[in-house]
C-alpha positions, -999 to 999 in steps of 0.1 A, spaced: 217 -185 713 186 -200 709 171 -167 703 197 -159 677 190 -191 660 150 -187 660 156 -152 641 177 -168 613 153 -198 610 126 -173 610 144 -154 583 150 -182 560 113 -193 562 103 -157 554 128 -160 523 113 -194 512 73 -184 519 80 -149 498 109 -163 477 132 -131 483 166 -135 472 192 -133 499 212 -102 505 244 -119 521 260 -123 491 286 -97 488 285 -87 451 251 -66 457 260 -33 467 236 -15 495 214 7 471 204 -21 455 193 -36 484 175 -6 493 153 -2 463 148 -39 463 132 -32 496 116 2 491 97 -14 465 85 -43 483 73 -16 508 54 8 486 19 -7 477 11 -8 441 -29 -4 427 -40 -40 411 -40 -35 371 -76 -40 373 -83 -17 401 -107 5 379 -128 -28 368 -130 -42 403 -141 -6 419 -168 -6 391 -182 -42 400 -182 -35 434 -197 1 434 -223 -6 408 -246 -21 432 -244 9 457 -248 36 429 -277 23 414 -291 16 455 -286 53 460 -305 63 431 -336 37 439 -337 49 474 -343 90 462 -366 77 431 -405 71 441 -413 37 433 -384 24 435 -372 30 472 -385 -6 479 -364 -22 454 -351 -53 462 -313 -69 460 -321 -87 430 -336 -55 408 -307 -38 424 -283 -62 409 -298 -69 377 -296 -30 371 -259 -28 380 -252 -62 358 -270 -46 328 -250 -8 330 -219 -23 335 -224 -50 302 -236 -23 284 -206 2 290 -235 27 310 -229 47 342 -251 27 366 -265 58 382 -277 70 346 -292 37 343 -314 33 375 -324 70 372 -337 62 338 -355 32 355 -372 55 379 -383 82 360 -392 59 331 -413 32 349 -409 37 386 -391 4 385 -426 -13 375 -415 -44 350 -445 -43 333 -451 -8 325 -470 2 290 -471 33 280 -498 49 261 -476 55 231 -464 17 232 -432 20 255 -431 -12 273 -413 -26 303 -390 -15 330 -367 12 309 -400 20 284 -383 6 249 -401 16 221 -406 -15 202 -416 3 170 -384 20 171 -360 -8 174 -373 -36 156 -345 -33 132 -322 -38 156 -339 -65 181 -359 -94 179 -393 -85 196 -413 -109 179 -390 -136 188 -363 -137 213 -363 -103 232 -393 -104 258 -397 -68 269 -415 -78 299 -387 -99 315 -369 -75 337 -334 -86 329 -344 -88 287 -356 -51 293 -326 -42 315 -302 -54 292 -316 -39 260 -327 -7 276 -290 0 288 -275 -9 256 -299 13 237 -290 40 262 -250 31 260 -251 33 225 -269 69 221 -245 83 247 -215 70 229 -229 89 201 -241 119 211 -228 125 247 -244 122 277 -272 153 279 -280 145 241 -280 106 243 -303 107 274 -324 134 256 -326 109 226 -334 81 247 -367 97 253 -383 98 220 -353 107 201 -350 141 213 -352 166 187 -385 178 174 -406 157 196 -438 173 208 -449 145 233 -411 146 248 -408 160 281 -386 189 283 -368 180 317 -364 148 306 -324 151 309 -322 172 337 -346 148 358 -323 118 351 -291 137 355 -306 152 388 -317 120 397 -280 103 388 -266 133 404 -243 139 373 -252 176 374 
């Protein structure tokens, strides 16, 4: 008798805790009850599953690419997180962003090329001066700012021209560039493992 009372109390508590309807009423047919119970047992992916997944895996993707990149293999957690954050905010594949950083500057935030490209993503101020205020608000020697600006530029190019052509255009605008690296796109996509 005590066991039955305990089971009824546990069932009542479960019904209250999970706000489950009681099936003791006779007007509910068995198929409705079965459907309800079945629906409670089948796992459903949360509606934000993709977004959660991107936020969770982006630093891991960046760390993998940096681990394969000379000069970036000793990147700290802040660098990995900053790269992942900039890529996600720009809508850029984090692995492509990390590969671009590796190929462009080998993770050196103070890199300056002979052609005038600045910072970790080697942004050319003379090319993007109409879109960004490099004389005022945008400091290309600030790692996070440079990552953000570079990721937005690369994401815009990829959205406009596609992945291969967008990555190629990030390197000196791609077409008819005598100083561009012919293997640049291949280096980036291979390092990002997107080929």
